[in-house]
Structure formats: structure tokens, C-alpha cells
C-alpha positions as MATLAB code, in Angstrom:
seq = 'MEEKYNSFFTPQRQSKIGIALLFLYNTGEVIKNSWIFIFLFFFRDKKFDLWIVLLIVSAVFLILSISAVMQYYNFRYYIDAKNEEFIIHKGIINKSSTKIKIRNIQEVNISQPFIHKLFNIFKLEVDSPGSSEKEVSISALSKQNAYDLKAFLLEEKNIEIQNEYISSDDVTGISAKKQFRISNISILKYGLTANYVRSFFALISLVIYGITQLNDILKKAELDAQIDYDQIEKNVLSYSLPILLGMTIVVLALGVLINSVRTIIRYFNFKVEENYRNYSFEYGLFSTKNAIVTKSKVQVVTEIQNWIQKKMNVSLVKFLQIGKDENEKNVSSVPGISHNEKEHLIGSIWTSTPQFNSFLNPNYRLLIVNHIIWVLFPFLMVFFIDKSIIINYWEAVVIIFMIIEIIIVFSYLNLRLFYNESFIRLRSGFWDVHYRTFEIDKIQTVKISQYFWQKKSNLGSITFYTSAGKFGISALDFSEVKKLFNNIIYKIETSKNS';
ca = [
       0.116  -19.492   75.645;
      -0.585  -23.116   75.580;
      -2.794  -23.404   72.580;
      -0.785  -21.503   70.280;
       2.040  -24.166   70.494;
      -0.185  -27.274   70.662;
      -2.266  -26.134   67.513;
       0.797  -26.759   65.333;
       0.386  -30.424   65.721;
      -2.611  -30.525   63.902;
      -2.929  -29.483   59.962;
      -3.282  -25.589   59.997;
      -3.922  -23.491   57.075;
      -2.651  -19.758   56.357;
      -4.628  -16.808   57.107;
      -7.871  -16.351   55.017;
      -6.983  -13.464   54.081;
      -4.445  -15.020   52.172;
      -6.689  -15.851   49.315;
      -6.579  -12.233   48.304;
      -3.086  -12.515   48.266;
      -2.798  -15.424   46.414;
      -5.034  -13.825   43.980;
      -2.736  -10.855   43.329;
       0.246  -13.297   42.925;
      -1.401  -15.311   40.558;
      -2.738  -11.994   38.641;
       0.867  -10.944   38.970;
       2.219  -14.013   37.094;
      -0.333  -13.852   34.424;
       0.701  -10.105   33.537;
       4.415  -11.068   33.790;
       4.228  -14.362   31.768;
       1.636  -12.702   29.159;
       2.762   -8.589   28.891;
       3.467   -8.879   25.212;
      -0.241  -10.303   24.725;
      -1.813   -7.551   26.758;
       0.435   -4.958   24.687;
      -0.812   -6.320   21.293;
      -4.457   -6.377   22.529;
      -4.279   -2.609   23.543;
      -2.459   -1.261   20.618;
      -3.411   -3.425   17.715;
      -5.196   -1.628   14.866;
      -8.261   -3.564   14.970;
     -10.525   -3.430   18.082;
     -12.292   -5.645   20.394;
     -15.873   -5.208   20.943;
     -16.342   -4.166   24.508;
     -18.246   -7.103   25.342;
     -15.708   -9.652   24.380;
     -13.058   -7.832   26.777;
     -15.645   -7.951   29.725;
     -15.887  -11.576   28.719;
     -12.227  -12.131   28.552;
     -11.435   -9.896   31.865;
     -14.570  -11.999   33.888;
     -13.121  -15.300   32.542;
      -9.935  -14.659   33.757;
     -10.914  -13.312   37.043;
     -12.934  -16.280   37.728;
     -10.273  -18.494   36.835;
      -7.658  -16.732   39.469;
      -9.843  -16.470   42.061;
     -10.876  -20.121   41.807;
      -7.113  -21.283   41.688;
      -6.589  -18.843   44.680;
      -9.375  -20.602   46.782;
      -8.239  -24.042   46.012;
      -4.564  -22.940   46.731;
      -5.565  -21.747   49.962;
      -7.713  -24.938   50.954;
      -4.609  -27.310   49.499;
      -2.187  -25.570   51.300;
      -1.434  -27.226   55.115;
       1.114  -27.033   57.484;
       1.888  -29.046   60.775;
       4.304  -30.606   63.025;
       4.717  -34.401   63.058;
       5.521  -34.855   66.991;
       6.440  -38.759   66.543;
       9.012  -38.313   63.612;
       9.812  -34.606   64.981;
       9.253  -33.075   61.273;
       7.894  -30.210   59.706;
       5.539  -31.099   57.134;
       4.081  -29.009   54.138;
       1.017  -30.067   51.923;
       0.252  -28.017   48.947;
      -0.683  -28.087   45.132;
      -3.872  -27.914   43.175;
      -3.534  -30.867   40.213;
       0.218  -31.906   41.046;
       0.036  -31.840   44.659;
       3.260  -32.184   46.758;
       4.499  -32.883   50.330;
       7.286  -31.440   51.751;
       8.881  -33.146   54.999;
      12.063  -31.391   57.175;
      13.547  -32.940   60.107;
      13.182  -30.014   62.999;
      16.470  -30.815   64.209;
      17.860  -30.018   60.787;
      16.224  -26.496   60.499;
      19.080  -23.767   59.829;
      16.799  -20.729   59.792;
      13.441  -19.363   60.107;
      13.025  -16.033   58.628;
       9.944  -13.761   58.735;
       9.207  -10.721   56.689;
       6.549   -8.639   55.714;
       6.924   -7.225   52.166;
       4.949   -4.015   51.242;
       1.686   -5.755   50.007;
       1.756   -8.023   53.237;
       1.681   -4.795   55.014;
      -1.687   -3.722   53.317;
      -3.436   -7.109   54.842;
      -1.410   -7.038   57.935;
       0.162  -10.496   57.465;
       3.461  -12.191   57.464;
       5.627  -14.807   55.173;
       7.570  -17.114   56.772;
      10.351  -18.676   55.182;
      12.455  -22.044   56.448;
      15.424  -23.274   55.167;
      17.724  -25.895   55.946;
      21.512  -27.093   55.431;
      22.466  -27.950   51.873;
      19.855  -25.770   50.012;
      20.353  -22.973   47.511;
      16.888  -21.803   48.211;
      14.496  -21.514   50.892;
      12.805  -25.062   51.440;
       9.566  -23.856   52.458;
       7.622  -20.723   52.388;
       4.156  -19.955   53.792;
       2.981  -16.520   52.497;
       0.197  -15.625   55.116;
       0.302  -16.065   58.317;
      -0.759  -13.843   61.114;
       1.867  -11.742   63.110;
       1.122  -14.188   66.313;
       1.096  -17.648   64.166;
       4.481  -16.804   62.578;
       6.437  -15.757   65.379;
       5.036  -18.715   67.560;
       5.968  -21.127   64.976;
       9.522  -19.298   64.720;
       9.892  -19.633   68.043;
       8.792  -23.269   68.372;
      11.041  -24.400   65.512;
      14.032  -22.762   66.744;
      13.815  -22.469   70.290;
      11.973  -25.458   71.404;
      13.679  -27.928   68.921;
      16.356  -29.266   71.142;
      13.500  -30.084   73.625;
      11.786  -33.327   73.686;
       8.571  -32.603   71.239;
       5.385  -33.738   73.157;
       1.929  -33.867   72.154;
       1.118  -32.098   75.543;
       0.930  -28.760   76.702;
       3.827  -26.507   77.603;
       3.585  -24.525   80.856;
       3.720  -20.586   81.009;
       6.958  -20.846   82.994;
       8.830  -22.548   80.632;
       8.219  -20.787   77.793;
       8.848  -17.467   79.921;
      12.351  -18.783   80.519;
      12.935  -19.495   77.033;
      11.517  -16.356   75.538;
      13.516  -14.206   77.875;
      15.012  -11.619   75.380;
      17.305   -8.504   75.474;
      17.148   -6.350   72.636;
      19.092   -3.131   71.388;
      18.670   -0.844   68.171;
      21.012    0.183   65.336;
      20.569    3.591   65.111;
      19.252    4.908   61.572;
      21.812    7.528   61.866;
      24.490    4.748   62.074;
      22.734    3.003   59.129;
      22.877    6.076   56.992;
      26.850    6.556   57.905;
      27.359    2.930   56.702;
      25.552    3.564   53.544;
      27.512    6.908   52.794;
      30.536    4.818   53.195;
      29.837    1.284   51.748;
      29.665    0.099   48.168;
      29.975    3.429   46.542;
      32.855    1.733   44.094;
      30.304   -0.707   43.066;
      27.499    1.877   42.841;
      29.805    4.069   40.472;
      30.404    1.108   37.983;
      26.807    0.103   38.031;
      25.857    3.399   37.255;
      28.321    3.393   34.405;
      27.094    0.193   33.089;
      23.442    1.709   33.268;
      24.499    4.448   31.181;
      26.121    2.220   28.540;
      23.081   -0.669   28.719;
      20.963    2.519   28.014;
      22.805    4.065   25.211;
      22.856    0.385   23.632;
      18.970   -0.087   24.146;
      18.573    3.461   22.581;
      20.612    2.841   19.745;
      18.688   -0.603   19.088;
      15.235    1.382   19.361;
      16.313    3.787   16.519;
      17.418    0.822   14.510;
      14.293   -1.008   14.680;
      12.085    2.163   14.124;
      14.114    3.016   11.014;
      14.886    6.628   11.850;
      17.623    8.499   10.335;
      18.908    9.452   13.965;
      21.672    6.912   14.943;
      24.347    6.976   17.874;
      27.462    7.883   16.726;
      30.154    6.409   18.986;
      33.359    7.932   17.126;
      31.537   11.203   17.748;
      30.806   10.448   21.573;
      34.571    9.401   22.095;
      35.727   12.216   20.263;
      33.379   14.737   22.483;
      34.454   12.966   25.939;
      38.261   13.145   25.091;
      37.819   16.743   23.846;
      37.348   17.848   27.603;
      40.261   18.531   29.983;
      41.379   16.076   32.319;
      39.877   18.169   35.378;
      36.677   18.194   33.623;
      36.540   14.497   32.993;
      37.583   13.933   37.010;
      34.809   16.560   37.756;
      32.466   14.455   35.768;
      33.252   11.131   37.369;
      33.330   12.592   40.771;
      29.909   13.629   40.055;
      28.699   10.096   39.111;
      30.411    8.858   42.156;
      28.579   11.009   44.435;
      25.452    9.996   42.521;
      26.173    6.398   43.271;
      26.570    7.281   46.983;
      23.661    9.249   46.958;
      21.501    6.025   45.659;
      23.183    3.712   48.017;
      22.711    5.625   51.244;
      18.739    5.702   50.098;
      18.823    2.011   49.280;
      20.411    1.133   52.670;
      18.300    3.052   54.550;
      15.159    1.835   53.121;
      16.493   -1.632   53.209;
      17.813   -1.612   56.912;
      15.539    1.012   58.632;
      14.741    0.629   62.074;
      17.219   -2.243   62.668;
      16.525   -4.122   66.005;
      18.264   -6.778   67.656;
      16.718   -9.285   70.180;
      18.986  -11.683   72.015;
      18.063  -14.854   74.129;
      20.431  -17.428   75.096;
      20.237  -19.284   72.117;
      19.593  -17.183   69.376;
      19.959  -13.576   67.917;
      16.698  -12.076   66.136;
      17.295   -9.229   63.449;
      14.401   -7.036   62.481;
      14.388   -4.113   59.825;
      12.788   -2.807   56.644;
      11.115    0.236   55.919;
       8.711   -0.713   53.122;
       9.158   -4.362   53.464;
       9.708   -5.560   57.372;
      12.215   -8.811   57.423;
      12.869  -10.639   60.489;
      16.158  -12.890   60.432;
      17.532  -15.708   62.886;
      20.899  -16.285   64.080;
      21.472  -19.436   66.058;
      24.515  -18.749   68.059;
      25.467  -22.581   68.080;
      25.535  -22.742   64.321;
      27.438  -19.487   63.655;
      30.794  -20.994   61.722;
      32.473  -17.982   60.424;
      31.982  -14.097   61.860;
      32.863  -11.643   59.160;
      33.592   -7.765   59.868;
      33.771   -5.337   56.818;
      34.929   -1.720   57.725;
      37.178    0.621   55.635;
      39.519    3.471   57.014;
      36.378    5.978   56.915;
      33.913    3.622   58.730;
      36.460    3.136   61.358;
      36.675    6.742   61.891;
      32.887    6.865   62.160;
      32.964    3.660   64.235;
      30.659    1.744   62.186;
      30.774   -1.416   60.244;
      29.171   -4.448   58.657;
      29.103   -7.841   60.450;
      27.821  -11.119   59.038;
      27.189  -14.499   60.610;
      28.077  -17.385   58.404;
      26.135  -20.193   59.729;
      26.101  -23.603   58.330;
      25.633  -24.120   54.632;
      25.833  -20.435   53.775;
      28.129  -18.615   51.628;
      29.346  -15.420   52.227;
      28.216  -13.661   49.205;
      24.823  -15.120   49.527;
      22.004  -12.110   49.475;
      20.069  -13.908   52.559;
      23.009  -14.078   55.111;
      22.277  -12.543   58.261;
      24.118   -9.518   58.719;
      23.931   -6.288   61.030;
      25.102   -2.715   59.157;
      26.201    0.356   60.931;
      27.263   -1.400   64.006;
      29.501    0.249   66.461;
      32.587   -1.258   68.237;
      30.935   -2.060   71.332;
      27.947   -3.329   69.849;
      29.984   -5.629   67.663;
      32.003   -6.814   70.953;
      28.510   -7.625   72.427;
      27.322   -9.720   69.647;
      30.588  -11.683   69.095;
      31.467  -11.964   73.050;
      27.879  -13.646   73.468;
      28.713  -16.405   70.723;
      32.126  -17.070   71.572;
      32.123  -16.077   75.309;
      34.500  -13.462   75.033;
      36.144  -11.569   71.802;
      38.997  -13.662   70.364;
      42.543  -11.683   71.073;
      45.473  -12.843   68.877;
      49.144  -12.376   69.560;
      50.762  -14.665   66.736;
      50.399  -14.039   62.974;
      51.463  -14.541   59.472;
      52.770  -12.273   56.951;
      52.883  -13.191   53.160;
      56.144  -12.881   51.493;
      56.940  -10.027   49.342;
      57.438  -12.423   46.260;
      53.519  -12.320   46.445;
      53.831   -8.657   45.471;
      56.069   -9.075   42.612;
      53.665  -11.976   41.216;
      50.980   -9.920   41.395;
      52.883   -6.752   39.744;
      53.495   -9.341   36.872;
      49.741  -10.490   36.538;
      48.201   -7.220   36.955;
      50.453   -4.604   35.483;
      53.315   -6.136   33.250;
      51.346   -8.902   31.341;
      48.229   -6.389   30.401;
      50.793   -3.451   29.412;
      52.535   -6.154   27.167;
      49.447   -7.283   25.873;
      48.385   -3.605   24.660;
      51.685   -2.751   23.732;
      51.965   -5.775   20.970;
      48.397   -5.219   19.994;
      48.469   -1.917   19.438;
      51.044    0.365   21.079;
      49.220    3.378   19.852;
      46.679    3.203   22.569;
      49.444    3.763   25.052;
      50.918    6.570   22.900;
      47.699    8.625   22.258;
      46.099    7.919   25.503;
      49.221    7.877   27.906;
      47.018   10.044   30.507;
      44.877    7.457   30.924;
      47.161    4.725   30.958;
      49.296    6.706   33.813;
      46.007    7.085   35.889;
      45.147    3.243   35.654;
      48.533    2.338   36.233;
      48.461    4.326   39.666;
      45.022    2.710   40.418;
      46.403   -0.772   39.931;
      49.520    0.027   41.901;
      47.548    1.564   44.636;
      45.231   -1.555   44.617;
      48.209   -4.075   44.714;
      50.169   -2.389   47.289;
      47.271   -1.833   49.905;
      45.992   -5.620   49.601;
      49.340   -6.868   49.826;
      49.634   -4.692   53.400;
      46.462   -5.639   54.618;
      46.682   -9.388   53.935;
      47.512  -11.300   56.941;
      46.958  -14.664   59.126;
      46.105  -14.109   62.726;
      45.802  -17.405   65.106;
      45.647  -18.377   68.976;
      44.879  -21.527   70.536;
      41.307  -21.508   69.788;
      40.633  -19.124   66.668;
      41.884  -18.187   63.143;
      41.218  -14.900   61.512;
      41.929  -13.808   58.057;
      42.478  -10.168   56.971;
      42.125   -9.171   53.464;
      40.896   -6.550   50.886;
      42.167   -3.341   49.639;
      39.868   -0.586   50.640;
      36.644   -2.310   52.426;
      39.209   -4.834   54.671;
      37.533   -8.308   55.612;
      38.299   -9.839   59.022;
      36.898  -13.650   59.180;
      37.283  -15.212   62.304;
      36.196  -18.827   63.034;
      36.848  -21.365   65.784;
      39.408  -24.152   65.177;
      37.292  -26.505   66.272;
      34.683  -25.820   63.535;
      37.136  -26.437   60.836;
      36.157  -29.115   58.934;
      39.287  -29.763   57.044;
      42.777  -27.842   56.739;
      45.053  -28.217   53.708;
      48.574  -26.922   53.020;
      50.359  -26.837   49.549;
      53.774  -25.728   48.135;
      54.550  -25.633   44.546;
      57.911  -26.986   43.077;
      58.896  -23.160   42.640;
      58.520  -22.277   45.928;
      60.740  -24.741   47.620;
      63.936  -23.268   47.601;
      62.190  -20.075   49.170;
      60.582  -22.111   51.514;
      57.167  -20.555   51.062;
      53.450  -22.368   50.717;
      49.863  -21.971   51.276;
      46.847  -22.809   53.394;
      43.342  -23.221   52.914;
      40.766  -23.677   55.624;
      37.354  -25.729   54.986;
      34.325  -24.766   57.261;
      30.572  -25.469   56.753;
      30.157  -21.946   55.614;
      33.031  -22.115   52.912;
      36.859  -21.951   52.299;
      39.224  -19.666   53.242;
      43.100  -19.118   52.427;
      46.128  -17.484   52.031;
      49.552  -18.095   50.048;
      52.946  -17.095   50.145;
      53.479  -17.769   53.857;
      56.455  -19.308   55.573;
      55.946  -22.846   55.005;
      57.793  -23.716   58.024;
      55.511  -21.784   60.039;
      52.528  -23.115   58.026;
      53.427  -26.738   58.770;
      53.544  -25.879   62.943;
      50.253  -24.352   62.343;
      48.716  -27.058   60.309;
      49.830  -29.723   62.845;
      48.481  -27.908   65.766;
      44.908  -27.516   64.072;
      45.058  -31.283   62.989;
      45.818  -32.235   66.533;
      42.915  -29.898   68.030;
      40.351  -31.323   65.001;
      41.383  -34.626   65.965;
      41.241  -34.138   69.783;
      37.794  -32.600   69.601;
      36.205  -35.433   67.448;
      37.598  -38.206   70.164;
      36.228  -36.078   73.331;
];
């Protein structure tokens, strides 16, 4: 235990098996960047002699092998105890050094992609605030080194760094953990009830893209067969409305199935480990990933849940840390979490789950404005450009109008701002309702605004700026907004002075 922590203070290399991994990475890059030449090489009319082929393959193999070995020997990582920095040296010809202050490290994520599983090694990525991509990536570490380094960078960084041995008792106290699992059944429930609208449109886009690409191939091949889009339109419109609706349901069901399989593969066997400072998430079927959530750095907690998921007692919870945006792919999230599990996670971060008795609703004028923007304007534009579209396809126009109407009304009804002495919660969304909760003390800036045409109706908007993005709501009672604004500013100034 002592040796594993102190070994990081001297330059370390990756696992030796990483040479094979680097060779495969380099080979993949060569194939990806020169596939067209490889294709022409095999399908050209005039073939090369066998000895030339073997010579070229041997030369490429030798170059890639030497490159992998040099990458391995030139890659070193260690901790500078004096300056409290994590340092990476790498490069073959153009050598570079990356230094990250340990106190600025935001996340240390461990993953085991499929190819890493073959070699029983792990990949470690280090991230700090203000960077859109991972600043440091170590591709080949043993499980022991990967988890020890992660524990040191995240759990030990607030303890004075000393180039001395750490006692076993201290490490045991720091590493004491609780854990629970999100069942695969819950993850499947979430997969069946989430993102199916996006999956539906993705499938439609894929079909359209496939038809377009097929048409381009037929043109390039100079074949007589061409795709007649007018004929396709006539064939589609020749079906009755129930048949078209049935086809839509089939495509939607296919989207749900694909999304469910993708969700299970991505989040399989989801495990949550907790200690007094962090949460650790480990999941994945073919590619095992490990993510860390530092409780003190959580800026916003977002819960996403629709009506079906509420009945099934599952939801998705995202933990937005400093410098993380809600829409980023690598945001730490827990899918298929139950109400009790969610209460436990949030209660551990904020001592207790926030309760709200006060709230603000948007004025009905927002509903009118949304109807003008999303219904009236599009209808008038289509009418003046080509009113025959509305006349000839009135059934489709009615269906589209009904869908837009439902979205506008339910989005308005779900929009609400909750607040108490310590927390703000914004609720929004049409079907998948988002609950974004954050502490008032962690708000960086709050702004209120009122357009001149809103003064008579006494309406305005408020926007909250946090380290994890900005969140706002409009068409609120401006008198109440100003009261809330003054209260938040007072709390922010008080927390700065304390």
C-alpha cells in the first residue's frame, strides 16, 4: 500500500503490454487515413508481384513497431510533490510536456474499451475545468496502478503532498466505501422509455441518407436505374392514413428496440461506489468505464423523467460539475435510478433533498407568443408561398398542427421556477421533463431583464449563471422576480464576505 502511492513521485511508464496496444492504434490510424490507397492497391487491374507486396507490408510493420516502442519509452508520467503538479512527457520527434495542478483536477475517469480487455489493461483520462476535451490520457495501465493513481489524484489531493509513506490506517480511512448497483432491469426500463423520439428521427434520417447515397452510386455507375422521388411520393400518399400510421409505429418500435439495446450495452452492470468525498460510477458491457463525481464540485443536479418512467419508478440523473455542460457526452449520469436511490445520492451531496414551497409560473402571454411563433407564422408562410400544399395535404397539416399544439401546451404547463432559502429548481420540457436543481451559494451571477413592451403587463425574465452553464425562465411576474433577485444577490454577497 505504501509503495503504490509513493511510486507516482518518480517517472513511470505505462504497462509493457501497451507497446502492442500502441502498435494496434498506429495500424488503425494508417488504415483509416490511407484506406483509399489500400482499396486501389487490391482492385487495380495491374497487380503487383508478391515479393513487392511482402516488402511493403514488412516495411510498414517495422515502422509501426519502432514507432510503438519509441512512443512507449518516451511516455512518462509522475507527480511533482514540490509544485503539486501531475506531469506527462510524451512524443517521438516533437516532444511535449503537460502539467496540471493537482488542486485543479476536475475528473479522473477510468475505462476499459474492448481492445483493452483483450490485454487486461485500463485507460485513464484526466480533466480539469475550462477544457472541452480530456487534457491527459494514459492508454495502458494495470488495474492496480489506474485505480491507485485515480484515488491519489482525487482523494488525496487536499491532503498535504509529502514524499513520504502513507500509513495503511490513513488509506483505509480515506478509502472506506459504500456501494450499490442499478439493476439491469431498471436500465432496460429506462432504455425502453427514453430517447425514442430521437431514435425515430435518427432512423428516418438514416433511411433518407441511404436513399440519397444509393441514388448517387447509381448515377456514378451510369446505370439506367434511378430513384424516382415523385413516384416514391405517389406510392406513399396512395396508402390510407391508418397504414401510414402503422408504418410510423413500426419505425418507432424499431427505434425503441435499438435504443434499448444500445442503453443496455452502454450502462450494463452499473455500480455506484461512495465515500465521504466522491461517487464512483462503473459500467459497460464491452467497454467498461469508470467516472468520478466529486461531491463538493457538483454545481447542478438534473433529473430527467417522463410520465411512463414515473410509473416505472426510473429516471436519469446527471451531475454537472465545474466546467461541464449538460449536453456534453462525458457528463456523469446515472440511468434507471429509482426514487429512493436518487434521494440517497442527492442527500449525500446536499445533506438532505431540497424541498420547495414557493414557486413562480410563467404568464399565459408566453403561451400566446409561442402559438404565434410556432403555429401562425409557419401557416401563413406556407399559405402565401403555395397554398395548394395546405389544400392537397390538409390531413397532414391537421396532424402536424395537433402535434405542435400538444407540445406547446404541455411545455407551458411544465415550465415552473421553484425556490427556497438555499436552492433553485427549474422545471421544463414537453414529454421528458427536466428538473435542474442548484444551490444559491454556487450561483456566479444572476440577471433579470424586462423588454419595454413587458412593462405594462409587469413581466420579465431571470437567468442564473453557474459554473455548469446558464439557466433561465421568462414571462414571470416581475415584482416577484425582483424580490427573488435581491434575495439571491444578498446571499451571494454574504457568502463571499464570510
